[in-house]
C-alpha positions as CSV (number, residue, x, y, z in Angstrom):
1,M,122.1,83.0,70.4
2,D,121.3,79.4,71.2
3,Y,118.8,79.8,73.4
4,K,117.9,76.4,75.8
5,I,115.0,78.4,78.4
6,I,113.4,80.1,76.0
7,K,112.1,79.8,72.2
8,Y,112.5,82.4,69.8
9,R,111.7,83.5,66.2
10,L,111.1,86.3,64.1
11,E,108.6,85.9,61.4
12,D,107.2,88.3,59.1
13,G,107.9,91.2,61.2
14,V,106.7,89.1,64.3
15,A,108.9,87.9,67.2
16,Y,107.9,85.4,69.3
17,I,109.4,84.9,72.6
18,T,107.8,82.0,74.3
19,L,109.1,80.7,78.0
20,N,110.1,77.2,77.9
21,H,110.9,75.8,81.1
22,P,107.9,73.6,81.6
23,P,105.9,72.8,84.0
24,L,105.6,76.3,85.4
25,N,108.4,78.3,83.6
26,V,109.9,79.8,86.5
27,L,111.7,83.1,85.8
28,N,115.3,82.3,86.9
29,I,118.4,84.9,86.2
30,A,119.6,82.4,83.4
31,M,115.4,82.4,81.8
32,M,115.5,86.3,82.3
33,K,119.3,86.8,80.8
34,E,118.4,84.9,77.4
35,I,114.7,87.2,77.3
36,N,117.0,90.1,77.4
37,S,119.0,88.7,75.0
38,A,116.4,87.9,72.4
39,L,114.9,91.7,73.2
40,E,117.6,93.9,72.5
41,P,118.5,93.2,68.6
42,L,115.0,94.1,68.6
43,L,115.5,97.4,69.4
44,D,117.0,98.4,66.1
45,E,114.9,95.6,63.9
46,K,113.6,97.8,61.3
47,G,109.9,96.9,59.9
48,L,109.2,94.7,64.0
49,K,105.1,95.0,64.1
50,L,104.6,93.2,67.4
51,V,106.5,91.5,69.6
52,V,104.4,88.1,71.2
53,F,105.3,86.6,74.8
54,G,103.9,83.1,75.1
55,A,104.8,80.0,77.2
56,E,105.3,76.1,77.2
57,G,103.6,74.0,79.5
58,K,100.2,74.2,81.7
59,A,101.4,77.8,83.3
60,F,102.7,81.3,81.7
61,S,104.8,81.7,84.8
62,A,104.4,80.9,88.4
63,G,106.6,84.1,89.3
64,V,110.3,84.9,89.9
65,D,112.7,82.3,91.2
66,V,112.5,82.6,95.0
67,S,115.7,80.8,95.9
68,E,117.4,83.5,93.8
69,H,115.8,86.7,96.0
70,L,118.0,85.0,99.3
71,G,122.0,85.7,99.6
72,N,124.3,87.8,96.8
73,S,121.9,86.6,93.9
74,V,119.3,88.9,94.8
75,I,120.8,92.1,93.1
76,E,120.9,90.5,90.1
77,M,117.9,89.2,89.9
78,I,116.9,92.6,90.3
79,T,118.4,94.3,87.7
80,T,118.2,91.3,85.3
81,F,114.3,91.4,85.8
82,H,113.9,94.8,85.7
83,N,116.3,95.2,82.1
84,I,113.7,93.2,80.4
85,F,110.6,96.2,80.9
86,K,113.4,98.3,79.9
87,N,113.5,97.2,76.9
88,I,109.9,96.1,76.4
89,L,109.3,99.9,76.7
90,K,112.1,100.9,74.2
91,L,110.2,98.6,71.8
92,R,108.2,100.9,68.8
93,C,106.0,98.2,67.9
94,P,103.8,96.9,70.9
95,T,103.5,93.6,72.8
96,L,101.2,90.9,73.2
97,A,101.0,88.1,75.7
98,V,99.1,84.8,75.4
99,V,98.3,83.4,78.7
100,Q,97.6,79.7,79.4
101,G,97.2,78.8,83.2
102,A,99.0,80.8,85.9
103,A,100.5,84.0,85.2
104,L,102.2,85.3,89.0
105,G,103.9,87.0,90.6
106,G,107.3,88.0,88.0
107,G,104.8,86.6,85.1
108,C,102.0,88.1,86.2
109,E,103.9,91.8,86.1
110,L,105.4,90.7,82.3
111,V,101.7,90.0,80.9
112,A,100.4,92.9,82.8
113,F,103.3,95.3,80.8
114,C,102.2,94.1,77.8
115,D,99.9,96.2,75.3
116,F,97.6,93.4,74.8
117,I,96.7,90.3,77.0
118,I,94.7,87.6,75.5
119,A,94.1,85.0,77.7
120,S,92.6,81.2,78.1
121,E,89.7,80.5,80.4
122,N,92.0,78.5,82.8
123,A,94.1,81.8,83.2
124,K,94.4,83.1,87.1
125,F,96.6,86.3,87.7
126,G,97.8,87.4,90.6
127,Q,100.9,89.2,92.9
128,P,101.1,86.7,96.1
129,E,104.8,88.0,96.9
130,I,103.1,90.1,100.2
131,Q,102.7,86.3,101.4
132,V,106.4,85.9,101.5
133,G,107.8,88.7,102.6
134,V,108.5,90.9,99.6
135,F,106.1,93.1,97.1
136,P,106.0,93.9,93.2
137,P,107.9,96.5,92.2
138,I,106.5,96.8,88.8
139,A,102.9,95.8,89.5
140,C,102.6,98.0,92.5
141,M,103.6,101.2,89.6
142,I,101.5,99.7,86.9
143,L,98.6,97.8,88.0
144,P,96.7,100.9,89.8
145,K,97.2,102.6,86.4
146,L,95.6,99.7,84.4
147,I,92.5,98.7,86.9
148,P,90.2,99.6,89.3
149,H,92.7,101.4,91.9
150,T,90.6,99.2,94.9
151,K,90.7,96.2,92.7
152,A,94.8,96.6,92.5
153,M,95.0,97.2,96.2
154,E,93.3,94.0,96.8
155,L,95.8,92.0,94.0
156,L,98.9,93.7,95.7
157,L,97.9,93.6,99.5
158,T,96.3,90.3,99.7
159,G,97.9,88.1,96.9
160,C,94.6,87.2,96.0
161,L,94.3,85.3,92.6
162,A,91.6,86.8,89.4
163,S,90.5,84.7,87.1
164,A,90.7,85.2,83.6
165,K,87.3,86.1,83.0
166,Q,87.3,88.4,86.3
167,A,90.8,89.7,84.6
168,E,88.8,90.5,81.6
169,G,86.0,92.0,83.3
170,F,87.8,94.6,85.0
171,G,90.0,95.3,82.5
172,L,93.7,93.5,82.8
173,V,92.5,91.0,80.2
174,N,92.0,92.1,76.2
175,K,90.0,88.9,75.9
176,C,89.1,86.2,77.4
177,V,88.8,82.6,75.4
178,P,88.4,78.7,75.7
179,E,91.4,77.5,76.0
180,A,91.0,75.2,72.3
181,S,90.8,78.4,70.7
182,L,93.7,80.5,72.9
183,K,96.1,80.1,69.6
184,E,93.6,81.2,66.7
185,E,92.4,83.7,68.6
186,A,95.9,84.9,69.4
187,N,96.5,84.4,65.3
188,N,93.9,86.2,64.4
189,F,95.1,89.0,66.9
190,I,98.4,89.1,65.2
191,A,96.7,89.4,62.4
192,K,95.1,92.6,62.9
193,I,98.1,94.6,63.5
194,A,100.5,92.3,60.6
195,K,98.4,93.7,58.0
196,L,98.9,97.6,59.2
197,S,102.3,99.8,58.8
198,P,105.1,98.8,61.0
199,I,106.1,102.7,60.8
200,L,102.4,104.5,61.7
201,V,102.2,101.6,64.8
202,G,105.7,102.5,65.9
203,F,105.1,106.2,65.6
204,T,101.6,105.5,67.4
205,K,103.0,103.4,70.3
206,S,106.1,105.7,71.2
207,I,103.9,108.5,71.4
208,A,101.4,106.6,73.8
209,V,104.4,105.3,76.0
210,K,106.6,108.7,76.2
211,R,105.4,110.0,79.6
212,Q,105.6,106.6,80.6
213,Q,109.3,106.0,79.9
214,K,110.6,108.7,81.6
215,E,108.2,107.8,84.9
216,F,108.8,104.2,84.7
217,L,112.5,105.0,84.3
218,D,112.6,107.1,87.9
219,Y,110.3,105.3,89.3
220,L,112.1,102.0,89.0
221,A,115.7,103.5,90.2
222,E,114.1,104.7,93.1
223,V,112.0,101.5,93.7
224,E,115.2,99.0,93.5
225,E,116.5,101.2,96.3
226,I,113.9,101.0,98.8
227,Y,113.5,96.8,97.8
228,L,117.4,96.2,97.8
229,N,118.4,98.8,100.5
230,Q,115.5,98.3,102.9
231,L,113.3,95.6,102.5
232,M,115.8,92.7,101.8
233,K,117.5,94.2,105.1
234,T,114.4,93.6,107.5
235,E,113.7,90.1,109.4
236,D,110.2,89.6,107.7
237,A,111.3,89.6,104.4
238,Q,113.9,86.9,105.2
239,E,111.5,84.9,107.1
240,G,109.0,85.1,104.4
241,L,111.4,84.0,101.8
242,K,112.6,81.1,103.5
243,A,109.3,80.0,105.0
244,F,108.4,79.9,101.3
245,L,110.9,77.9,100.5
246,E,111.1,75.7,103.4
247,K,107.3,75.2,102.9
248,R,106.2,76.1,106.4
249,K,104.0,79.4,107.4
250,P,105.9,82.3,108.6
251,E,106.2,83.6,112.2
252,W,106.3,87.7,111.0
253,K,108.4,89.8,113.5
254,N,107.4,93.0,112.1
255,K,111.3,94.0,111.9
């Protein structure tokens, strides 16, 4: 496939998927479709050792395109976005996120869903969805499992940001490194996985996520119904999204 918004390469059993729509790498439907197109063949790729998610530009990703939350595009946006996580969960190999700059909203969810995270000191993580009238379905499921409950609730319910050092401290990030060392540290980590047996890594990963797979798929079906058929029909959801696009403060109606 001729990728236009991501970069993709498969080299020595390691697949590299790089968001390539700088400066903010906003996850629009077109980019998400390209990510899924890169992931789907990897589900049957023999000898695959690791999938690495990275990004060009100053930010990993500022999140999902807010304009695609409105009107008829929201259904395609949500289902295409969630297919990324379904595909990642089907992979027999582990995943690594290499993060510089902001990883916010859907970008933070993509990072948090990976098995390993290496971040530069200038990275920051957050789920600001609640400030614009929606909630982050993936983060609501996985953050309380990954990090202390109180910190997960703070991120989800206030929309606050966490620095890379803070994220390392509460266990979201494996390693926080100086920005100049990010590529070298990532390559060192990749080498640790690449020297192992792909089949042994595959069995271990599959068993480790076996229970999560069923829970996640059941959860996703339920949360999509709530998101699309309940949340998106509220006045506050529409107001929050429109206010963000119009660069003004929302006027909440509690309806």
